[in-house]
C-alpha positions as CSV (number, residue, x, y, z in Angstrom):
1,M,-87.4,-15.5,32.8
2,V,-85.4,-13.3,30.4
3,S,-82.4,-15.8,30.2
4,T,-84.8,-18.5,29.1
5,W,-87.1,-16.8,26.2
6,T,-83.4,-15.4,24.9
7,L,-82.4,-18.8,24.8
8,V,-85.6,-20.0,23.1
9,G,-85.2,-17.2,20.4
10,L,-81.8,-17.5,19.8
11,F,-82.0,-21.6,19.2
12,S,-85.2,-21.2,17.2
13,L,-83.2,-19.1,15.2
14,L,-80.6,-21.0,14.7
15,A,-82.4,-24.1,13.9
16,V,-84.2,-22.2,11.0
17,A,-80.8,-21.0,9.9
18,H,-79.3,-24.2,9.7
19,L,-82.3,-26.0,8.2
20,V,-82.0,-23.3,5.8
21,L,-78.3,-23.9,5.1
22,T,-79.2,-27.9,4.8
23,V,-81.6,-27.7,2.1
24,L,-79.3,-25.2,0.2
25,F,-76.3,-28.1,1.0
26,Y,-78.6,-30.7,-0.3
27,L,-79.8,-28.5,-3.2
28,G,-76.0,-28.1,-4.6
29,V,-75.3,-25.0,-3.2
30,H,-71.7,-24.4,-1.7
31,D,-71.9,-25.2,1.6
32,T,-70.0,-27.2,4.3
33,G,-73.4,-29.2,4.9
34,V,-71.8,-29.6,8.5
35,G,-72.2,-28.2,12.3
36,F,-69.9,-27.9,15.3
37,I,-70.3,-29.4,18.7
38,F,-67.4,-28.7,20.7
39,D,-65.3,-27.8,17.6
40,W,-66.3,-31.5,16.3
41,E,-68.2,-31.5,12.9
42,W,-71.6,-33.2,12.9
43,P,-74.3,-33.1,9.8
44,A,-76.0,-30.3,9.7
45,W,-79.6,-32.1,9.9
46,L,-78.4,-33.1,13.3
47,I,-77.4,-29.9,14.5
48,T,-80.7,-28.4,13.2
49,I,-82.6,-31.2,15.1
50,M,-80.3,-30.4,18.4
51,D,-81.0,-26.9,18.0
52,G,-84.7,-27.2,17.4
53,S,-84.9,-29.5,20.5
54,A,-83.0,-27.1,22.6
55,A,-85.1,-24.3,21.9
56,W,-88.3,-26.5,22.2
57,M,-87.1,-28.0,25.6
58,F,-86.5,-24.5,27.3
59,W,-90.0,-23.2,25.9
60,Y,-91.7,-26.5,27.3
61,A,-89.7,-26.5,30.9
62,Y,-90.6,-23.0,31.5
63,R,-94.4,-22.8,30.1
64,R,-95.7,-26.2,30.9
65,C,-93.7,-27.9,33.5
66,E,-95.7,-26.1,36.4
67,E,-97.0,-29.0,38.3
68,N,-94.1,-31.6,37.5
69,R,-91.4,-29.1,38.3
70,W,-88.7,-32.1,38.3
71,L,-89.7,-33.0,34.9
72,G,-88.8,-28.8,33.7
73,L,-85.5,-29.0,35.8
74,A,-84.6,-32.4,33.9
75,M,-85.3,-30.7,30.6
76,T,-83.5,-27.5,31.9
77,L,-80.4,-29.4,32.1
78,V,-80.8,-31.3,29.2
79,A,-81.3,-28.4,27.0
80,S,-78.5,-26.5,28.7
81,T,-76.2,-29.5,27.8
82,I,-77.1,-28.9,24.3
83,A,-77.0,-24.8,24.6
84,V,-73.8,-24.9,25.9
85,S,-72.2,-27.8,23.6
86,R,-73.6,-25.6,20.6
87,A,-72.6,-21.9,21.4
88,L,-69.8,-22.3,24.2
89,W,-68.3,-19.9,21.9
90,M,-70.9,-17.3,22.4
91,V,-70.0,-15.6,26.4
92,F,-73.6,-14.7,26.8
93,V,-75.2,-18.2,26.2
94,P,-73.2,-20.2,29.1
95,L,-74.5,-17.2,31.3
96,M,-78.0,-17.0,30.6
97,V,-77.9,-21.1,30.7
98,A,-76.8,-20.5,34.2
99,V,-79.3,-18.2,34.9
100,A,-82.0,-20.7,33.6
101,V,-81.1,-23.7,35.6
102,V,-81.1,-21.7,38.8
103,G,-84.6,-20.3,37.8
104,S,-85.4,-23.9,37.4
105,V,-84.2,-25.0,40.9
106,S,-85.7,-22.0,42.4
107,R,-89.1,-22.9,40.9
108,I,-88.9,-26.1,42.8
109,F,-87.9,-24.9,46.3
110,M,-90.5,-21.9,45.8
111,G,-93.4,-23.8,44.5
112,R,-93.3,-26.2,47.5
113,P,-96.3,-26.0,50.2
114,H,-94.7,-24.6,53.4
115,S,-95.3,-27.0,56.4
116,V,-97.3,-25.4,59.3
117,R,-95.8,-26.4,62.9
118,A,-98.2,-26.6,65.8
């Protein structure tokens, strides 16, 4: 739970920061106008969309996918892929992603009704 909310907060912050940097770049303020995914340069506007999407998917998978837990796992895996590709250099992001994925898998198994044997 804490890891998911930390990832939501981090990637929301990164999305806002890249949005500001993108706007400043197009206004002519000196900036590179790029972001990095696994050391490859990508346009900053695409990085903004990816960071915002990762934050939204982590949030949605945790808060809204209570009935459809498999959708929650799928969204967590996609958001985790984005998060690791964007922030592999941060030591705590891969660790929190692993905890978020384990939490999503455990929600699938803990949410199943137990069969009653007669």
